[in-house]
C-alpha positions in Angstrom: 17.6 26.2 -107.9 18.9 22.6 -108.2 16.6 19.8 -107.1 17.4 18.0 -103.9 17.7 14.2 -103.8 16.3 12.6 -100.6 17.5 9.3 -99.4 16.2 7.2 -96.5 19.2 5.3 -95.1 18.1 4.0 -91.6 21.4 2.1 -91.2 23.1 5.5 -90.6 23.8 5.1 -86.9 25.4 1.7 -87.4 27.5 2.9 -90.3 28.7 5.9 -88.2 29.7 3.5 -85.5 31.7 1.4 -88.0 33.0 4.6 -89.7 34.5 2.9 -92.7 33.5 3.3 -96.4 33.0 -0.5 -96.6 30.3 -1.0 -93.9 28.0 -3.8 -95.0 24.3 -3.2 -94.3 22.5 -6.3 -93.0 19.9 -7.9 -95.2 17.1 -7.1 -92.7 18.0 -3.4 -92.5 18.4 -3.2 -96.2 14.9 -4.6 -96.5 13.7 -1.8 -94.2 15.5 0.8 -96.3 13.7 -0.4 -99.4 10.2 -0.9 -97.9 10.3 2.6 -96.3 12.2 4.4 -99.1 9.1 6.4 -100.1 8.9 8.0 -96.6 10.9 11.2 -97.6 8.1 12.1 -100.1 6.1 13.3 -97.1 8.8 15.6 -95.7 10.8 16.5 -98.7 11.0 20.1 -99.9 9.0 21.2 -103.0 10.3 20.1 -106.4 12.6 17.3 -105.0 13.5 13.8 -105.9 13.2 10.7 -103.7 15.4 7.7 -104.3 13.5 4.4 -104.4 14.6 0.9 -105.3 11.9 -0.1 -107.7 10.2 2.4 -110.0 7.4 -0.1 -110.6 6.3 0.2 -107.0 5.7 3.9 -107.4 2.5 3.4 -109.3 1.2 1.1 -106.5 2.2 3.7 -103.8 0.5 6.6 -105.6 -2.7 4.6 -106.0 -2.8 3.7 -102.3 -2.4 7.3 -101.2 -4.4 8.9 -104.0 -7.5 9.5 -101.9 -5.4 12.1 -99.9 -2.4 13.3 -102.0 -1.4 13.2 -105.7 2.3 12.7 -106.3 4.1 13.3 -109.5 5.7 10.0 -110.6 8.8 11.9 -111.8 9.6 12.6 -108.1 10.6 8.9 -107.6 13.9 7.9 -109.1 16.0 4.8 -109.0 19.3 6.4 -110.0 21.4 8.7 -107.9 21.2 11.9 -110.0 24.0 14.5 -109.7 22.0 16.6 -107.2 22.5 17.9 -103.7 21.7 15.0 -101.5 19.6 15.1 -98.3 20.0 11.7 -96.6 18.7 10.4 -93.3 22.3 10.9 -92.1 25.9 11.1 -93.4 28.6 8.5 -93.0 31.7 7.3 -95.0 29.7 4.3 -96.1 26.9 6.5 -97.7 29.5 8.8 -99.4 31.3 5.7 -100.8 27.9 4.3 -102.1 27.0 7.6 -103.7 30.3 8.0 -105.4 30.0 4.5 -106.8 26.5 5.4 -108.0 27.9 8.4 -110.0 27.4 11.4 -107.8 30.1 14.0 -108.0 32.5 13.9 -105.0 32.3 17.7 -104.6 28.6 17.5 -103.8 29.3 15.2 -100.8 30.8 16.0 -97.4 34.6 15.6 -97.3 36.5 13.6 -94.7 36.8 16.5 -92.3 33.1 17.1 -92.3 32.5 13.4 -91.8 34.9 13.4 -88.8 33.0 16.3 -87.3 29.6 14.7 -87.8 30.9 11.6 -86.0 32.3 13.8 -83.2 28.9 15.6 -82.9 27.0 12.3 -82.9 29.0 10.6 -80.1 27.2 10.2 -76.8 30.2 12.0 -75.2 28.7 15.3 -76.4 25.9 14.7 -73.9 28.4 15.2 -71.1 29.4 18.6 -72.6 25.8 19.7 -73.2 24.6 18.7 -69.7 27.4 20.6 -68.1 26.2 23.7 -69.9 22.6 23.2 -68.8 23.2 22.1 -65.2 22.6 25.6 -63.7 19.0 25.7 -65.0 16.6 25.2 -62.2 14.2 22.3 -62.7 16.6 20.1 -64.6 18.5 16.9 -63.8 20.7 14.5 -65.7 24.3 13.3 -65.5 26.5 11.4 -68.0 30.1 10.2 -67.5 32.8 9.0 -69.9 34.5 5.9 -68.6 37.9 5.2 -70.1 38.7 2.0 -68.1 37.0 -0.8 -66.3 37.9 0.8 -63.0 36.0 4.0 -64.1 32.8 1.9 -64.7 33.1 0.1 -61.4 33.7 3.3 -59.5 30.5 4.9 -60.9 28.6 1.6 -60.2 29.8 1.8 -56.6 28.4 5.3 -56.3 25.1 4.9 -58.1 24.4 1.1 -57.6 22.5 1.1 -60.9 23.6 2.4 -64.2 22.8 2.3 -67.9 26.0 1.9 -69.9 26.1 3.1 -73.5 28.5 2.6 -76.4 29.5 6.1 -77.7 28.2 5.2 -81.2 25.6 2.6 -81.9 22.3 2.1 -83.7 19.3 3.8 -82.2 18.1 1.9 -79.1 21.1 -0.4 -79.4 24.5 -0.4 -77.6 22.8 -0.1 -74.2 23.4 -2.2 -71.1 21.5 -1.8 -67.9 23.5 -3.0 -64.9 23.2 -3.1 -61.1 25.9 -3.5 -58.5 24.7 -6.9 -57.5 24.2 -8.3 -61.0 27.7 -7.6 -62.4 28.9 -10.6 -64.3 31.5 -11.9 -66.8 29.2 -11.2 -69.8 28.8 -7.5 -68.8 32.5 -7.2 -68.2 33.2 -8.7 -71.6 30.8 -6.2 -73.3 32.4 -3.3 -71.5 35.9 -4.4 -72.5 34.8 -4.8 -76.2 33.4 -1.2 -76.3 36.5 0.2 -74.6 38.7 -1.6 -77.1 36.7 -0.6 -80.2 35.4 2.9 -79.3 37.8 4.2 -76.6 35.3 4.8 -73.8 31.9 3.7 -72.4 29.2 6.1 -71.3 27.7 5.6 -67.8 24.5 7.3 -66.7 22.3 7.0 -63.5 18.9 5.4 -64.1 16.1 7.9 -63.8 12.5 7.4 -63.0 11.1 8.4 -66.4 7.5 9.6 -66.8 7.6 10.9 -70.4 9.8 10.9 -73.5 10.1 14.0 -75.7 12.5 15.8 -77.9 13.4 19.3 -79.1 14.1 19.4 -82.8 16.4 21.8 -84.5 17.7 22.9 -87.9 21.3 23.9 -88.5 21.7 26.0 -91.6 24.8 26.3 -93.8 25.7 29.7 -92.2 26.1 28.0 -88.9 22.8 29.3 -87.3 20.7 26.8 -85.3 17.0 27.3 -85.1 14.3 25.5 -83.1 12.1 23.4 -85.4 9.5 22.1 -82.9 8.8 19.5 -80.3 8.3 15.8 -80.7 6.6 13.5 -78.3 7.4 9.8 -78.6 7.1 6.4 -76.8 9.8 3.8 -76.3 9.6 0.2 -75.0 11.2 -1.1 -71.8 14.5 -1.5 -73.6 14.6 2.0 -75.0 13.6 1.1 -78.5 11.5 3.5 -80.5 7.8 2.6 -80.7 5.9 5.6 -82.1 5.5 9.3 -82.2 2.4 11.2 -80.9 1.0 13.5 -83.6 0.2 16.8 -81.9 0.7 20.5 -82.4 3.7 22.2 -80.8 1.4 24.1 -78.5 -0.3 20.8 -77.6 2.9 19.1 -76.8 4.1 22.0 -74.7 0.8 21.9 -72.8 1.2 18.2 -72.3 4.6 18.7 -70.8 3.5 21.5 -68.6 0.6 19.3 -67.3 3.4 17.5 -65.3 3.9 20.8 -63.4 7.3 21.6 -64.8 8.1 25.3 -65.0 7.7 26.8 -68.4 10.7 29.0 -67.7 12.9 25.9 -67.4 11.6 24.4 -70.7 12.2 27.7 -72.6 15.6 28.3 -70.9 16.7 24.8 -72.0 15.7 25.5 -75.6 17.5 28.9 -75.6 20.6 27.4 -74.1 20.7 24.5 -76.5 20.6 26.8 -79.5 23.7 28.6 -78.2 25.6 25.5 -77.0 24.9 23.4 -80.1 25.4 26.4 -82.4 28.9 26.8 -81.0 29.6 23.1 -81.1 28.4 22.5 -84.7 30.0 25.8 -85.9 28.7 25.4 -89.5 30.0 21.9 -90.0 26.6 20.3 -90.3 23.6 21.4 -92.4 20.2 19.8 -91.7 17.8 18.7 -89.1 18.8 17.1 -85.8 17.1 16.3 -82.5 17.9 16.2 -78.8 16.0 13.5 -76.9 14.9 14.4 -73.4 12.7 13.1 -70.7 10.7 14.1 -67.7 11.8 12.3 -64.5 10.2 11.9 -61.1 12.8 12.8 -58.5 12.4 13.7 -54.8 8.7 14.4 -55.2 9.3 16.7 -58.2 9.1 16.3 -62.0 12.4 17.5 -63.5 13.6 17.9 -67.1 16.4 15.7 -68.3 17.5 18.0 -71.2 20.0 15.8 -73.1 19.5 12.0 -73.2 20.7 11.6 -76.8 21.7 13.9 -79.6 20.7 12.6 -83.0 22.8 14.6 -85.6 20.6 13.4 -88.4 17.0 13.3 -89.6 14.8 11.4 -87.2 11.2 10.2 -86.8 10.4 13.1 -84.4 11.1 15.6 -87.2 9.2 13.5 -89.7 6.2 13.5 -87.3 6.5 17.3 -86.7 6.6 18.1 -90.5 3.7 15.6 -91.2 1.5 17.2 -88.6 2.2 20.7 -89.6 1.8 20.0 -93.3 -1.1 17.5 -93.5 -3.2 17.4 -90.3 -6.0 19.6 -89.1 -4.9 21.6 -86.1 -7.7 20.2 -84.1 -6.4 16.6 -84.3 -4.0 14.2 -82.6 -2.8 10.8 -83.5 0.1 8.4 -83.9 2.9 8.0 -86.4 4.2 4.4 -86.3 6.6 2.1 -88.1 5.3 -1.5 -88.2 7.2 -4.7 -88.8 5.5 -7.7 -90.3 6.7 -11.3 -90.2 5.2 -13.0 -93.2 4.0 -12.4 -96.8 0.5 -10.9 -97.1 0.4 -9.6 -93.5 1.0 -6.0 -94.4 -1.7 -5.9 -97.1 -4.2 -7.6 -94.7 -3.4 -5.1 -92.0 -3.8 -2.2 -94.4 -7.2 -3.4 -95.6 -8.4 -3.9 -92.0 -7.1 -0.4 -90.9 -8.6 1.3 -93.9 -12.0 -0.3 -93.0 -11.8 0.4 -89.3 -10.4 4.0 -89.6 -11.7 5.5 -92.9 -9.8 8.6 -93.9 -11.7 11.9 -93.5 -10.2 15.1 -95.1 -11.5 18.6 -94.3 -12.3 21.3 -96.9 -8.7 22.6 -96.8 -7.4 19.2 -97.7 -6.0 18.3 -94.3 -6.6 15.1 -92.4 -9.4 15.2 -89.8 -9.4 11.6 -88.9 -8.6 8.1 -90.1 -5.7 5.9 -91.3 -3.2 6.6 -94.0 -0.3 4.5 -95.1 2.9 6.5 -95.8 4.7 3.7 -97.7 3.7 1.1 -100.3 2.0 -2.1 -99.3 2.7 -5.2 -101.4 2.4 -8.9 -100.7 6.1 -9.1 -99.7 6.2 -5.9 -97.6 7.8 -6.3 -94.2 8.0 -2.7 -93.0 5.4 0.1 -93.2 5.0 3.7 -91.9 1.5 4.9 -91.3 -0.7 7.4 -89.4 -3.9 7.1 -87.4 -5.5 10.4 -86.7 -8.4 11.4 -84.4 -10.3 14.6 -83.8 -9.8 16.3 -80.4 
């Protein structure tokens, strides 16, 4: 069986919004891509390659994680080998980049598949999915496609407060919270720009959120969709991702049920999504994807909002799910986080402090019982790092 080549391209969402082969990645996001390029080593399949940007850094990385895991240095490659590629997500820009790097075109998705991936990734699909889930007792959630300024103002008149979303944008971006009495020229300009460039604007009521979570899935090449697990995560006030909670699937389900939601509703959402998304994908996408959800307080009840976002790509929730299941003792919990540093030396200093404050403890089976572990290399010039902090229950 041919080896897979894993690539971390966190600029995927922005490239998909741009949807041209010539999308230019910003210098800051490119830096993130390079600093975190080792992350797939933790979730890659056996006997795989991981594309990195500097082979010299591999030795540093392997030394920093050697107390827990031994990696084969041949796993890390700078060149794009002619292998089947498993990226963070597919876009015309990535395909163009890989062709220029020498990968055979037939190993990459064609234009029709790229069009379908963009279609599936659009926030318009939430409207379709929510309509298929609306009959499930214990759920809430509405989303509307606005094709004109009048559409936006009509929904604002009805709901008084809305969150507006660009159909395609970077994760946590392309969002605008508005209220009836705070409408202004800047908001109107933003709406007009999205209408002009993307054809519509999504409008959603603002819910009283109490918990973020997701259901993760895998779509196989034969078109079958399977449930891959839960993820529990935290966002800031602006909807930007902060961190994932590392916990077993059973633990996450128990946490959700502690809000007194009916387990029948949770399981019916899962079953229905497998059917709805299986029909929608129809074999045109192979790989992991996630459906972001939330629990909302509404009319003295806690309800499930079963489709806030659909991420038709790898995501941090799946990374966290795989890491917990592969490497952590079942009697643990913790956090998976991505940190940004502002200056040289800050990442190394933080790493030394965390290593001292949270020494790594591994059980007899080689799984983490407690402590801190970096998942990406730390050098003097590092600006982005992924890491774990684990505790015993």
